[in-house]
C-alpha positions in Angstrom: 8.1 9.2 16.5 11.3 7.1 15.9 12.0 6.9 19.6 8.8 4.8 19.9 10.4 2.3 17.6 14.1 2.4 18.4 14.4 4.3 21.6 16.8 7.2 22.1 19.7 7.7 19.7 22.4 10.2 18.8 20.3 13.3 17.7 23.0 14.5 15.4 23.3 11.2 13.6 19.5 10.9 13.3 19.3 14.3 11.7 22.0 13.4 9.2 20.1 10.1 8.5 17.0 12.1 7.7 18.7 14.6 5.4 18.4 14.1 1.7 21.4 15.1 -0.5 19.4 17.7 -2.3 19.1 19.7 1.0 22.8 19.8 1.7 23.5 20.7 -1.9 21.0 23.6 -1.8 22.4 24.9 1.4 26.1 24.4 0.4 26.6 22.0 3.3 29.2 19.2 3.4 28.2 15.9 1.8 28.9 14.3 5.2 25.8 16.0 6.6 23.3 14.1 4.4 22.3 10.4 4.7 24.6 8.9 2.1 27.4 7.7 4.4 25.0 6.3 6.9 23.0 4.7 4.1 26.2 2.9 3.0 26.6 1.5 6.5 22.9 0.9 7.1 22.6 -1.3 4.0 25.0 -3.8 5.7 23.2 -3.6 9.0 19.9 -4.4 7.2 21.4 -7.4 5.4 23.1 -8.7 8.5 20.0 -8.7 10.7 17.7 -9.9 7.9 20.2 -12.8 7.2 20.3 -13.7 10.9 16.5 -13.7 11.3 16.0 -15.8 8.0 18.7 -18.2 9.2 16.9 -18.8 12.4 13.3 -18.7 11.0 14.0 -21.2 8.1 16.4 -23.8 9.6 15.8 -26.3 6.7 16.1 -23.8 3.8 19.2 -24.0 1.6 21.5 -21.0 1.1 20.2 -20.3 -2.4 16.6 -20.0 -1.3 17.5 -17.8 1.7 19.6 -15.5 -0.6 16.7 -15.1 -3.0 14.2 -14.2 -0.3 16.7 -11.8 1.4 17.3 -10.0 -1.9 13.7 -9.1 -2.2 13.2 -8.3 1.5 16.0 -5.7 1.4 14.8 -4.2 -1.8 13.7 -0.6 -2.1 10.1 -1.6 -2.5 9.8 -3.6 0.7 12.0 -1.2 2.7 10.0 1.8 1.6 6.8 0.0 2.6 8.2 -0.6 6.1 9.5 3.0 6.4 6.1 4.4 5.5 4.4 2.2 8.1 6.3 4.1 10.8 5.8 7.5 9.1 9.5 7.9 8.2 8.6 9.6 4.8 7.1 12.5 6.8 10.4 13.2 8.5 12.8 13.3 5.5 14.5 16.7 5.2 14.3 17.7 1.5 15.2 20.7 -0.7 12.2 22.8 -1.9 12.7 21.5 -5.5 12.9 17.8 -4.4 9.8 18.3 -2.3 8.0 19.9 -5.3 9.0 17.0 -7.6 7.4 14.4 -5.2 10.6 13.3 -3.6 8.9 12.6 -0.3 7.0 9.7 -1.8 9.8 8.5 -4.0 10.5 4.9 -3.1 14.3 5.2 -3.5 14.5 8.2 -1.2 12.5 6.6 1.5 14.5 3.3 1.3 17.8 5.1 1.4 16.7 7.1 4.4 15.5 4.0 6.2 18.9 2.3 5.7 20.6 5.4 7.1 18.3 5.4 10.1 19.2 1.7 10.8 22.9 2.7 10.6 22.4 5.7 13.0 20.7 3.5 15.6 23.3 0.8 15.2 25.9 3.3 16.4 23.6 4.1 19.3 23.8 0.5 20.4 20.1 -0.2 19.6 20.7 -3.7 18.2 17.7 -5.4 19.9 15.4 -2.6 18.6 16.8 -2.9 15.1 16.2 -6.6 15.1 12.7 -6.2 16.5 11.9 -3.6 13.8 13.1 -5.9 11.0 11.1 -8.8 12.4 7.9 -6.7 12.7 8.0 -4.6 9.5 10.2 -6.5 7.0 10.4 -10.3 7.8 6.6 -10.2 7.8 6.7 -10.2 4.0 8.9 -13.3 3.8 6.0 -15.8 3.6 4.3 -13.8 0.8 7.7 -13.6 -1.0 8.1 -17.4 -0.7 4.6 -18.1 -1.9 4.6 -15.6 -4.7 8.3 -15.5 -5.7 7.6 -15.2 -9.4 5.7 -11.9 -8.9 8.5 -10.4 -6.8 11.3 -11.6 -9.0 9.7 -11.3 -12.4 12.3 -9.0 -13.9 15.1 -11.5 -13.2 13.0 -14.4 -14.4 12.1 -12.6 -17.7 15.7 -11.6 -18.3 16.9 -15.2 -17.8 14.3 -16.3 -20.3 15.1 -13.7 -23.0 18.9 -14.1 -22.6 18.5 -17.9 -22.9 16.9 -17.4 -26.3 19.0 -14.8 -28.0 21.2 -13.2 -25.2 19.3 -10.0 -25.2 17.4 -8.2 -22.4 13.9 -6.9 -22.4 13.5 -3.1 -22.4 11.3 -1.1 -20.1 9.9 2.1 -21.6 8.0 4.7 -19.6 5.2 5.7 -21.9 3.2 7.9 -19.5 3.2 9.5 -16.1 -0.2 10.3 -14.7 -1.5 12.0 -11.5 -0.1 14.9 -9.4 3.6 15.3 -8.8 3.4 14.1 -5.2 1.5 11.0 -6.2 2.5 9.9 -9.8 1.5 6.7 -11.5 3.9 5.4 -14.1 2.9 3.5 -17.2 5.5 1.1 -18.7 5.8 -1.0 -21.8 7.9 -4.1 -21.8 9.6 -4.5 -25.1 11.7 -7.4 -26.5 12.9 -7.6 -30.1 10.7 -4.7 -31.0 7.6 -6.5 -29.7 5.5 -5.2 -26.8 5.2 -8.1 -24.4 3.1 -6.2 -21.8 2.0 -2.9 -20.3 1.6 -2.1 -16.6 1.4 0.7 -14.1 2.9 1.4 -10.7 3.4 4.0 -8.1 7.0 4.1 -9.0 9.0 3.4 -12.1 10.5 0.3 -10.5 7.0 -1.0 -9.4 5.6 -0.4 -12.9 8.6 -2.3 -14.4 8.1 -5.2 -12.0 4.4 -5.4 -12.7 5.1 -5.3 -16.4 7.7 -8.1 -16.2 5.2 -10.2 -14.3 2.5 -9.7 -16.9 5.1 -10.4 -19.7 6.0 -13.7 -18.0 2.4 -14.7 -17.8 1.8 -13.8 -21.4 4.9 -15.8 -22.5 4.0 -18.7 -20.2 7.3 -18.3 -18.4 7.6 -19.8 -14.9 
């Protein structure tokens, strides 16, 4: 499946990139045999190529704007979406307990694995393929991010607002988790100074928090 996207790579590295830390822990394997080291490197690979493409795509945009767009494009939310489009979530090697707890659909797991895969294929010299993947599956969101920046960056915007008033931050409380373990829906309250600003749901805790922050911003009239 991955060969269709990136071409051939080092099989050992690819297997490591697909292995969740829970699996090596359960099997008493070295930490070097799960994706964490490759994820560390792949994070830089992702940012490098995303920066290059944004630099070339938006020649008139200032550094600050490019940085804001990049920060969202390399987020777990966007990266997990891209990974699921190519079926990466189906390939992750998990422990039985992590599988049971819905780890295969957990946004952070998928995003970490995707970064590790980018790192693995970088070491195989698949630079053109990595750039093509990022252009097709990640940069495609840049126009939407640019046009709806408030929605994607709502948590930061809300925090800047509350800290500007009394130097405190909003709190995000998970008040419910519905649905089966493999497909949960999180319900979050956004609280500031003991007042509920908004409630929202999401497929992950992060998504619910982001949706809640966006609703809170709208309710407060913050732009």
